[in-house]
PyMOL Python script that loads the backbone (N, CA, C, O; Angstrom):
from pymol import cmd

cmd.read_pdbstr("""\
ATOM      1  N   MET A   1      89.506  24.495  36.775  1.00  0.00           N
ATOM      2  CA  MET A   1      89.067  25.875  36.658  1.00  0.00           C
ATOM      3  C   MET A   1      89.938  26.748  37.561  1.00  0.00           C
ATOM      4  O   MET A   1      90.123  26.443  38.739  1.00  0.00           O
ATOM      5  N   GLU A   2      90.466  27.829  37.004  1.00  0.00           N
ATOM      6  CA  GLU A   2      91.327  28.731  37.752  1.00  0.00           C
ATOM      7  C   GLU A   2      90.505  29.537  38.748  1.00  0.00           C
ATOM      8  O   GLU A   2      89.439  30.055  38.415  1.00  0.00           O
ATOM      9  N   LYS A   3      91.010  29.635  39.970  1.00  0.00           N
ATOM     10  CA  LYS A   3      90.319  30.397  40.998  1.00  0.00           C
ATOM     11  C   LYS A   3      90.540  31.890  40.755  1.00  0.00           C
ATOM     12  O   LYS A   3      91.678  32.345  40.643  1.00  0.00           O
ATOM     13  N   GLN A   4      89.464  32.632  40.676  1.00  0.00           N
ATOM     14  CA  GLN A   4      89.533  34.068  40.441  1.00  0.00           C
ATOM     15  C   GLN A   4      89.604  34.808  41.775  1.00  0.00           C
ATOM     16  O   GLN A   4      88.998  34.378  42.757  1.00  0.00           O
ATOM     17  N   PRO A   5      90.340  35.913  41.814  1.00  0.00           N
ATOM     18  CA  PRO A   5      90.394  36.691  43.051  1.00  0.00           C
ATOM     19  C   PRO A   5      89.029  37.272  43.392  1.00  0.00           C
ATOM     20  O   PRO A   5      88.245  37.616  42.508  1.00  0.00           O
ATOM     21  N   LEU A   6      88.761  37.374  44.682  1.00  0.00           N
ATOM     22  CA  LEU A   6      87.478  37.909  45.128  1.00  0.00           C
ATOM     23  C   LEU A   6      87.510  39.423  45.278  1.00  0.00           C
ATOM     24  O   LEU A   6      86.482  40.086  45.142  1.00  0.00           O
ATOM     25  N   ASN A   7      88.687  39.968  45.557  1.00  0.00           N
ATOM     26  CA  ASN A   7      88.767  41.413  45.678  1.00  0.00           C
ATOM     27  C   ASN A   7      89.810  41.965  44.719  1.00  0.00           C
ATOM     28  O   ASN A   7      90.658  41.235  44.206  1.00  0.00           O
ATOM     29  N   ARG A   8      89.729  43.258  44.491  1.00  0.00           N
ATOM     30  CA  ARG A   8      90.603  43.927  43.534  1.00  0.00           C
ATOM     31  C   ARG A   8      91.507  44.945  44.222  1.00  0.00           C
ATOM     32  O   ARG A   8      91.906  45.934  43.607  1.00  0.00           O
ATOM     33  N   ILE A   9      91.831  44.713  45.486  1.00  0.00           N
ATOM     34  CA  ILE A   9      92.659  45.660  46.225  1.00  0.00           C
ATOM     35  C   ILE A   9      94.013  45.831  45.543  1.00  0.00           C
ATOM     36  O   ILE A   9      94.511  46.950  45.425  1.00  0.00           O
ATOM     37  N   LYS A  10      94.605  44.739  45.098  1.00  0.00           N
ATOM     38  CA  LYS A  10      95.909  44.800  44.428  1.00  0.00           C
ATOM     39  C   LYS A  10      95.842  45.698  43.190  1.00  0.00           C
ATOM     40  O   LYS A  10      96.734  46.514  42.957  1.00  0.00           O
ATOM     41  N   VAL A  11      94.789  45.540  42.410  1.00  0.00           N
ATOM     42  CA  VAL A  11      94.609  46.345  41.195  1.00  0.00           C
ATOM     43  C   VAL A  11      94.470  47.822  41.548  1.00  0.00           C
ATOM     44  O   VAL A  11      95.084  48.680  40.915  1.00  0.00           O
ATOM     45  N   MET A  12      93.661  48.109  42.559  1.00  0.00           N
ATOM     46  CA  MET A  12      93.438  49.501  42.946  1.00  0.00           C
ATOM     47  C   MET A  12      94.710  50.137  43.497  1.00  0.00           C
ATOM     48  O   MET A  12      94.971  51.314  43.246  1.00  0.00           O
ATOM     49  N   LEU A  13      95.503  49.375  44.242  1.00  0.00           N
ATOM     50  CA  LEU A  13      96.783  49.898  44.732  1.00  0.00           C
ATOM     51  C   LEU A  13      97.707  50.211  43.562  1.00  0.00           C
ATOM     52  O   LEU A  13      98.346  51.264  43.538  1.00  0.00           O
ATOM     53  N   ALA A  14      97.781  49.307  42.597  1.00  0.00           N
ATOM     54  CA  ALA A  14      98.654  49.508  41.436  1.00  0.00           C
ATOM     55  C   ALA A  14      98.224  50.742  40.640  1.00  0.00           C
ATOM     56  O   ALA A  14      99.068  51.523  40.200  1.00  0.00           O
ATOM     57  N   GLU A  15      96.928  50.915  40.456  1.00  0.00           N
ATOM     58  CA  GLU A  15      96.423  52.082  39.721  1.00  0.00           C
ATOM     59  C   GLU A  15      96.798  53.386  40.408  1.00  0.00           C
ATOM     60  O   GLU A  15      96.978  54.410  39.749  1.00  0.00           O
ATOM     61  N   ARG A  16      96.917  53.349  41.732  1.00  0.00           N
ATOM     62  CA  ARG A  16      97.246  54.547  42.501  1.00  0.00           C
ATOM     63  C   ARG A  16      98.737  54.627  42.848  1.00  0.00           C
ATOM     64  O   ARG A  16      99.174  55.529  43.562  1.00  0.00           O
ATOM     65  N   MET A  17      99.498  53.673  42.332  1.00  0.00           N
ATOM     66  CA  MET A  17     100.937  53.587  42.587  1.00  0.00           C
ATOM     67  C   MET A  17     101.247  53.612  44.088  1.00  0.00           C
ATOM     68  O   MET A  17     102.131  54.332  44.552  1.00  0.00           O
ATOM     69  N   LEU A  18     100.489  52.801  44.825  1.00  0.00           N
ATOM     70  CA  LEU A  18     100.671  52.660  46.264  1.00  0.00           C
ATOM     71  C   LEU A  18     101.116  51.243  46.584  1.00  0.00           C
ATOM     72  O   LEU A  18     100.847  50.311  45.826  1.00  0.00           O
ATOM     73  N   THR A  19     101.792  51.089  47.704  1.00  0.00           N
ATOM     74  CA  THR A  19     102.241  49.773  48.152  1.00  0.00           C
ATOM     75  C   THR A  19     101.330  49.262  49.264  1.00  0.00           C
ATOM     76  O   THR A  19     100.526  50.005  49.828  1.00  0.00           O
ATOM     77  N   ASN A  20     101.479  47.980  49.561  1.00  0.00           N
ATOM     78  CA  ASN A  20     100.750  47.392  50.690  1.00  0.00           C
ATOM     79  C   ASN A  20     101.100  48.139  51.973  1.00  0.00           C
ATOM     80  O   ASN A  20     100.229  48.429  52.793  1.00  0.00           O
ATOM     81  N   LYS A  21     102.377  48.445  52.135  1.00  0.00           N
ATOM     82  CA  LYS A  21     102.840  49.124  53.350  1.00  0.00           C
ATOM     83  C   LYS A  21     102.198  50.503  53.480  1.00  0.00           C
ATOM     84  O   LYS A  21     101.816  50.907  54.578  1.00  0.00           O
ATOM     85  N   GLN A  22     102.078  51.222  52.375  1.00  0.00           N
ATOM     86  CA  GLN A  22     101.449  52.541  52.425  1.00  0.00           C
ATOM     87  C   GLN A  22      99.977  52.433  52.817  1.00  0.00           C
ATOM     88  O   GLN A  22      99.485  53.235  53.611  1.00  0.00           O
ATOM     89  N   LEU A  23      99.275  51.444  52.264  1.00  0.00           N
ATOM     90  CA  LEU A  23      97.878  51.246  52.646  1.00  0.00           C
ATOM     91  C   LEU A  23      97.789  50.877  54.122  1.00  0.00           C
ATOM     92  O   LEU A  23      96.909  51.364  54.831  1.00  0.00           O
ATOM     93  N   ALA A  24      98.684  50.029  54.584  1.00  0.00           N
ATOM     94  CA  ALA A  24      98.694  49.637  55.997  1.00  0.00           C
ATOM     95  C   ALA A  24      98.858  50.863  56.894  1.00  0.00           C
ATOM     96  O   ALA A  24      98.196  50.972  57.927  1.00  0.00           O
ATOM     97  N   GLU A  25      99.734  51.779  56.504  1.00  0.00           N
ATOM     98  CA  GLU A  25      99.951  52.995  57.288  1.00  0.00           C
ATOM     99  C   GLU A  25      98.725  53.907  57.256  1.00  0.00           C
ATOM    100  O   GLU A  25      98.348  54.466  58.286  1.00  0.00           O
ATOM    101  N   MET A  26      98.101  54.064  56.092  1.00  0.00           N
ATOM    102  CA  MET A  26      96.897  54.903  55.971  1.00  0.00           C
ATOM    103  C   MET A  26      95.740  54.312  56.763  1.00  0.00           C
ATOM    104  O   MET A  26      94.933  55.032  57.351  1.00  0.00           O
ATOM    105  N   PHE A  27      95.679  52.984  56.765  1.00  0.00           N
ATOM    106  CA  PHE A  27      94.548  52.249  57.316  1.00  0.00           C
ATOM    107  C   PHE A  27      94.749  51.878  58.781  1.00  0.00           C
ATOM    108  O   PHE A  27      93.787  51.572  59.485  1.00  0.00           O
ATOM    109  N   GLY A  28      96.005  51.905  59.244  1.00  0.00           N
ATOM    110  CA  GLY A  28      96.291  51.538  60.625  1.00  0.00           C
ATOM    111  C   GLY A  28      96.220  50.043  60.880  1.00  0.00           C
ATOM    112  O   GLY A  28      95.886  49.607  61.982  1.00  0.00           O
ATOM    113  N   LYS A  29      96.536  49.260  59.853  1.00  0.00           N
ATOM    114  CA  LYS A  29      96.538  47.795  59.975  1.00  0.00           C
ATOM    115  C   LYS A  29      97.954  47.275  59.810  1.00  0.00           C
ATOM    116  O   LYS A  29      98.824  47.966  59.280  1.00  0.00           O
ATOM    117  N   ASP A  30      98.174  46.057  60.264  1.00  0.00           N
ATOM    118  CA  ASP A  30      99.454  45.391  60.098  1.00  0.00           C
ATOM    119  C   ASP A  30      99.690  45.110  58.611  1.00  0.00           C
ATOM    120  O   ASP A  30      98.771  44.659  57.926  1.00  0.00           O
ATOM    121  N   PRO A  31     100.896  45.365  58.096  1.00  0.00           N
ATOM    122  CA  PRO A  31     101.173  45.076  56.684  1.00  0.00           C
ATOM    123  C   PRO A  31     100.903  43.623  56.295  1.00  0.00           C
ATOM    124  O   PRO A  31     100.537  43.351  55.152  1.00  0.00           O
ATOM    125  N   ALA A  32     101.075  42.692  57.225  1.00  0.00           N
ATOM    126  CA  ALA A  32     100.806  41.278  56.929  1.00  0.00           C
ATOM    127  C   ALA A  32      99.321  41.056  56.637  1.00  0.00           C
ATOM    128  O   ALA A  32      98.970  40.236  55.789  1.00  0.00           O
ATOM    129  N   THR A  33      98.463  41.774  57.328  1.00  0.00           N
ATOM    130  CA  THR A  33      97.018  41.676  57.084  1.00  0.00           C
ATOM    131  C   THR A  33      96.682  42.195  55.695  1.00  0.00           C
ATOM    132  O   THR A  33      95.927  41.567  54.953  1.00  0.00           O
ATOM    133  N   ILE A  34      97.248  43.342  55.349  1.00  0.00           N
ATOM    134  CA  ILE A  34      97.024  43.912  54.017  1.00  0.00           C
ATOM    135  C   ILE A  34      97.509  42.941  52.952  1.00  0.00           C
ATOM    136  O   ILE A  34      96.842  42.747  51.935  1.00  0.00           O
ATOM    137  N   SER A  35      98.665  42.332  53.179  1.00  0.00           N
ATOM    138  CA  SER A  35      99.226  41.369  52.225  1.00  0.00           C
ATOM    139  C   SER A  35      98.273  40.200  51.995  1.00  0.00           C
ATOM    140  O   SER A  35      98.098  39.758  50.859  1.00  0.00           O
ATOM    141  N   LYS A  36      97.659  39.698  53.061  1.00  0.00           N
ATOM    142  CA  LYS A  36      96.705  38.588  52.928  1.00  0.00           C
ATOM    143  C   LYS A  36      95.495  38.999  52.094  1.00  0.00           C
ATOM    144  O   LYS A  36      94.978  38.208  51.305  1.00  0.00           O
ATOM    145  N   TRP A  37      95.048  40.237  52.273  1.00  0.00           N
ATOM    146  CA  TRP A  37      93.915  40.718  51.487  1.00  0.00           C
ATOM    147  C   TRP A  37      94.301  40.893  50.024  1.00  0.00           C
ATOM    148  O   TRP A  37      93.548  40.514  49.128  1.00  0.00           O
ATOM    149  N   VAL A  38      95.482  41.471  49.785  1.00  0.00           N
ATOM    150  CA  VAL A  38      95.942  41.742  48.416  1.00  0.00           C
ATOM    151  C   VAL A  38      96.134  40.450  47.629  1.00  0.00           C
ATOM    152  O   VAL A  38      95.851  40.400  46.432  1.00  0.00           O
ATOM    153  N   THR A  39      96.612  39.411  48.300  1.00  0.00           N
ATOM    154  CA  THR A  39      96.833  38.126  47.631  1.00  0.00           C
ATOM    155  C   THR A  39      95.597  37.232  47.664  1.00  0.00           C
ATOM    156  O   THR A  39      95.632  36.103  47.175  1.00  0.00           O
ATOM    157  N   ASN A  40      94.513  37.732  48.237  1.00  0.00           N
ATOM    158  CA  ASN A  40      93.260  36.991  48.358  1.00  0.00           C
ATOM    159  C   ASN A  40      93.403  35.718  49.195  1.00  0.00           C
ATOM    160  O   ASN A  40      92.639  34.767  49.029  1.00  0.00           O
ATOM    161  N   THR A  41      94.386  35.711  50.093  1.00  0.00           N
ATOM    162  CA  THR A  41      94.531  34.606  51.038  1.00  0.00           C
ATOM    163  C   THR A  41      93.393  34.651  52.050  1.00  0.00           C
ATOM    164  O   THR A  41      92.863  33.618  52.460  1.00  0.00           O
ATOM    165  N   SER A  42      93.030  35.865  52.442  1.00  0.00           N
ATOM    166  CA  SER A  42      91.854  36.084  53.281  1.00  0.00           C
ATOM    167  C   SER A  42      91.149  37.323  52.755  1.00  0.00           C
ATOM    168  O   SER A  42      91.702  38.065  51.943  1.00  0.00           O
ATOM    169  N   GLN A  43      89.930  37.542  53.218  1.00  0.00           N
ATOM    170  CA  GLN A  43      89.126  38.652  52.715  1.00  0.00           C
ATOM    171  C   GLN A  43      88.814  39.636  53.837  1.00  0.00           C
ATOM    172  O   GLN A  43      88.557  39.232  54.972  1.00  0.00           O
ATOM    173  N   PRO A  44      88.837  40.929  53.515  1.00  0.00           N
ATOM    174  CA  PRO A  44      88.478  41.925  54.522  1.00  0.00           C
ATOM    175  C   PRO A  44      86.979  41.891  54.811  1.00  0.00           C
ATOM    176  O   PRO A  44      86.178  41.465  53.979  1.00  0.00           O
ATOM    177  N   THR A  45      86.626  42.343  55.993  1.00  0.00           N
ATOM    178  CA  THR A  45      85.211  42.463  56.346  1.00  0.00           C
ATOM    179  C   THR A  45      84.594  43.609  55.548  1.00  0.00           C
ATOM    180  O   THR A  45      85.306  44.406  54.936  1.00  0.00           O
ATOM    181  N   LEU A  46      83.295  43.681  55.561  1.00  0.00           N
ATOM    182  CA  LEU A  46      82.595  44.779  54.896  1.00  0.00           C
ATOM    183  C   LEU A  46      83.059  46.122  55.459  1.00  0.00           C
ATOM    184  O   LEU A  46      83.286  47.072  54.709  1.00  0.00           O
ATOM    185  N   GLU A  47      83.195  46.193  56.768  1.00  0.00           N
ATOM    186  CA  GLU A  47      83.646  47.428  57.403  1.00  0.00           C
ATOM    187  C   GLU A  47      85.046  47.806  56.923  1.00  0.00           C
ATOM    188  O   GLU A  47      85.328  48.977  56.671  1.00  0.00           O
ATOM    189  N   ASN A  48      85.923  46.802  56.799  1.00  0.00           N
ATOM    190  CA  ASN A  48      87.275  47.076  56.316  1.00  0.00           C
ATOM    191  C   ASN A  48      87.269  47.495  54.851  1.00  0.00           C
ATOM    192  O   ASN A  48      88.048  48.364  54.460  1.00  0.00           O
ATOM    193  N   LEU A  49      86.408  46.898  54.034  1.00  0.00           N
ATOM    194  CA  LEU A  49      86.306  47.309  52.631  1.00  0.00           C
ATOM    195  C   LEU A  49      85.872  48.768  52.521  1.00  0.00           C
ATOM    196  O   LEU A  49      86.379  49.512  51.681  1.00  0.00           O
ATOM    197  N   ILE A  50      84.944  49.166  53.363  1.00  0.00           N
ATOM    198  CA  ILE A  50      84.491  50.562  53.372  1.00  0.00           C
ATOM    199  C   ILE A  50      85.655  51.483  53.712  1.00  0.00           C
ATOM    200  O   ILE A  50      85.832  52.524  53.078  1.00  0.00           O
ATOM    201  N   GLU A  51      86.441  51.105  54.702  1.00  0.00           N
ATOM    202  CA  GLU A  51      87.588  51.919  55.113  1.00  0.00           C
ATOM    203  C   GLU A  51      88.679  51.933  54.038  1.00  0.00           C
ATOM    204  O   GLU A  51      89.302  52.969  53.805  1.00  0.00           O
ATOM    205  N   ILE A  52      88.911  50.800  53.387  1.00  0.00           N
ATOM    206  CA  ILE A  52      89.894  50.744  52.296  1.00  0.00           C
ATOM    207  C   ILE A  52      89.450  51.672  51.163  1.00  0.00           C
ATOM    208  O   ILE A  52      90.262  52.413  50.611  1.00  0.00           O
ATOM    209  N   ALA A  53      88.175  51.630  50.823  1.00  0.00           N
ATOM    210  CA  ALA A  53      87.650  52.509  49.771  1.00  0.00           C
ATOM    211  C   ALA A  53      87.864  53.971  50.143  1.00  0.00           C
ATOM    212  O   ALA A  53      88.214  54.786  49.290  1.00  0.00           O
ATOM    213  N   ARG A  54      87.657  54.300  51.403  1.00  0.00           N
ATOM    214  CA  ARG A  54      87.881  55.674  51.860  1.00  0.00           C
ATOM    215  C   ARG A  54      89.354  56.045  51.706  1.00  0.00           C
ATOM    216  O   ARG A  54      89.675  57.121  51.203  1.00  0.00           O
ATOM    217  N   CYS A  55      90.247  55.158  52.137  1.00  0.00           N
ATOM    218  CA  CYS A  55      91.691  55.416  52.041  1.00  0.00           C
ATOM    219  C   CYS A  55      92.145  55.565  50.591  1.00  0.00           C
ATOM    220  O   CYS A  55      92.988  56.409  50.284  1.00  0.00           O
ATOM    221  N   LEU A  56      91.590  54.751  49.709  1.00  0.00           N
ATOM    222  CA  LEU A  56      92.000  54.766  48.298  1.00  0.00           C
ATOM    223  C   LEU A  56      91.182  55.747  47.455  1.00  0.00           C
ATOM    224  O   LEU A  56      91.416  55.902  46.256  1.00  0.00           O
ATOM    225  N   LYS A  57      90.212  56.407  48.108  1.00  0.00           N
ATOM    226  CA  LYS A  57      89.349  57.374  47.419  1.00  0.00           C
ATOM    227  C   LYS A  57      88.698  56.749  46.184  1.00  0.00           C
ATOM    228  O   LYS A  57      88.769  57.277  45.074  1.00  0.00           O
ATOM    229  N   CYS A  58      88.064  55.608  46.427  1.00  0.00           N
ATOM    230  CA  CYS A  58      87.371  54.922  45.344  1.00  0.00           C
ATOM    231  C   CYS A  58      86.027  54.419  45.855  1.00  0.00           C
ATOM    232  O   CYS A  58      85.751  54.458  47.054  1.00  0.00           O
ATOM    233  N   ASP A  59      85.217  53.960  44.955  1.00  0.00           N
ATOM    234  CA  ASP A  59      83.938  53.363  45.305  1.00  0.00           C
ATOM    235  C   ASP A  59      84.198  51.946  45.802  1.00  0.00           C
ATOM    236  O   ASP A  59      85.052  51.245  45.258  1.00  0.00           O
ATOM    237  N   MET A  60      83.481  51.527  46.812  1.00  0.00           N
ATOM    238  CA  MET A  60      83.676  50.181  47.337  1.00  0.00           C
ATOM    239  C   MET A  60      83.442  49.121  46.262  1.00  0.00           C
ATOM    240  O   MET A  60      84.076  48.066  46.286  1.00  0.00           O
ATOM    241  N   ASN A  61      82.547  49.389  45.327  1.00  0.00           N
ATOM    242  CA  ASN A  61      82.288  48.442  44.238  1.00  0.00           C
ATOM    243  C   ASN A  61      83.522  48.198  43.380  1.00  0.00           C
ATOM    244  O   ASN A  61      83.642  47.149  42.747  1.00  0.00           O
ATOM    245  N   ASP A  62      84.442  49.164  43.354  1.00  0.00           N
ATOM    246  CA  ASP A  62      85.684  48.992  42.599  1.00  0.00           C
ATOM    247  C   ASP A  62      86.610  47.971  43.251  1.00  0.00           C
ATOM    248  O   ASP A  62      87.536  47.472  42.612  1.00  0.00           O
ATOM    249  N   LEU A  63      86.363  47.662  44.511  1.00  0.00           N
ATOM    250  CA  LEU A  63      87.244  46.771  45.265  1.00  0.00           C
ATOM    251  C   LEU A  63      86.826  45.312  45.225  1.00  0.00           C
ATOM    252  O   LEU A  63      87.610  44.430  45.574  1.00  0.00           O
ATOM    253  N   VAL A  64      85.606  45.055  44.805  1.00  0.00           N
ATOM    254  CA  VAL A  64      85.127  43.671  44.824  1.00  0.00           C
ATOM    255  C   VAL A  64      84.821  43.175  43.423  1.00  0.00           C
ATOM    256  O   VAL A  64      84.461  43.948  42.535  1.00  0.00           O
ATOM    257  N   ARG A  65      84.967  41.897  43.247  1.00  0.00           N
ATOM    258  CA  ARG A  65      84.730  41.253  41.955  1.00  0.00           C
ATOM    259  C   ARG A  65      83.310  40.702  41.963  1.00  0.00           C
ATOM    260  O   ARG A  65      82.993  39.805  42.745  1.00  0.00           O
ATOM    261  N   LEU A  66      82.465  41.231  41.104  1.00  0.00           N
ATOM    262  CA  LEU A  66      81.058  40.838  41.109  1.00  0.00           C
ATOM    263  C   LEU A  66      80.628  40.057  39.880  1.00  0.00           C
ATOM    264  O   LEU A  66      79.488  39.593  39.832  1.00  0.00           O
ATOM    265  N   ASP A  67      81.485  39.893  38.888  1.00  0.00           N
ATOM    266  CA  ASP A  67      81.052  39.265  37.644  1.00  0.00           C
ATOM    267  C   ASP A  67      80.765  37.775  37.766  1.00  0.00           C
ATOM    268  O   ASP A  67      80.079  37.216  36.911  1.00  0.00           O
ATOM    269  N   ASP A  68      81.268  37.119  38.802  1.00  0.00           N
ATOM    270  CA  ASP A  68      81.017  35.689  38.977  1.00  0.00           C
ATOM    271  C   ASP A  68      80.065  35.383  40.132  1.00  0.00           C
ATOM    272  O   ASP A  68      79.926  34.228  40.537  1.00  0.00           O
ATOM    273  N   VAL A  69      79.417  36.408  40.656  1.00  0.00           N
ATOM    274  CA  VAL A  69      78.518  36.213  41.785  1.00  0.00           C
ATOM    275  C   VAL A  69      77.254  35.514  41.307  1.00  0.00           C
ATOM    276  O   VAL A  69      76.691  35.869  40.272  1.00  0.00           O
ATOM    277  N   VAL A  70      76.820  34.532  42.055  1.00  0.00           N
ATOM    278  CA  VAL A  70      75.607  33.792  41.726  1.00  0.00           C
ATOM    279  C   VAL A  70      74.425  34.494  42.374  1.00  0.00           C
ATOM    280  O   VAL A  70      74.466  34.833  43.557  1.00  0.00           O
ATOM    281  N   THR A  71      73.386  34.709  41.605  1.00  0.00           N
ATOM    282  CA  THR A  71      72.175  35.319  42.123  1.00  0.00           C
ATOM    283  C   THR A  71      71.193  34.215  42.487  1.00  0.00           C
ATOM    284  O   THR A  71      70.945  33.300  41.702  1.00  0.00           O
ATOM    285  N   ILE A  72      70.646  34.316  43.676  1.00  0.00           N
ATOM    286  CA  ILE A  72      69.673  33.333  44.145  1.00  0.00           C
ATOM    287  C   ILE A  72      68.312  34.003  44.176  1.00  0.00           C
ATOM    288  O   ILE A  72      68.123  35.014  44.851  1.00  0.00           O
ATOM    289  N   LYS A  73      67.365  33.433  43.442  1.00  0.00           N
ATOM    290  CA  LYS A  73      66.010  33.970  43.438  1.00  0.00           C
ATOM    291  C   LYS A  73      65.244  33.386  44.614  1.00  0.00           C
ATOM    292  O   LYS A  73      65.397  32.217  44.967  1.00  0.00           O
ATOM    293  N   THR A  74      64.427  34.224  45.200  1.00  0.00           N
ATOM    294  CA  THR A  74      63.579  33.763  46.290  1.00  0.00           C
ATOM    295  C   THR A  74      62.126  34.010  45.913  1.00  0.00           C
ATOM    296  O   THR A  74      61.819  34.941  45.168  1.00  0.00           O
ATOM    297  N   ASP A  75      61.244  33.180  46.426  1.00  0.00           N
ATOM    298  CA  ASP A  75      59.816  33.361  46.194  1.00  0.00           C
ATOM    299  C   ASP A  75      59.304  34.448  47.111  1.00  0.00           C
ATOM    300  O   ASP A  75      59.718  34.565  48.264  1.00  0.00           O
ATOM    301  N   LYS A  76      58.393  35.241  46.575  1.00  0.00           N
ATOM    302  CA  LYS A  76      57.806  36.310  47.398  1.00  0.00           C
ATOM    303  C   LYS A  76      56.407  35.967  47.780  1.00  0.00           C
ATOM    304  O   LYS A  76      55.748  36.742  48.471  1.00  0.00           O
TER     305      LYS A  76
END
""", "prot")
cmd.dss("prot")
cmd.show_as("cartoon", "prot")
cmd.util.cbc("prot")
cmd.orient("prot")
């Protein structure tokens, strides 16, 4: 089974015709960190996702992949 990316930062950057380096400059992060997030080598924290959404002027939900998320039911 092919591993699906967890975030869509790469897609959102492409839609806005921005580079990893430009996001790094807007966000104040090292370009290597942005690269790891874009390639899904590592994942940004919730706080970082919020800041990325602000920088890219998008909804945070646009940055994450939710179609394969497993829902766990709990008893009430």
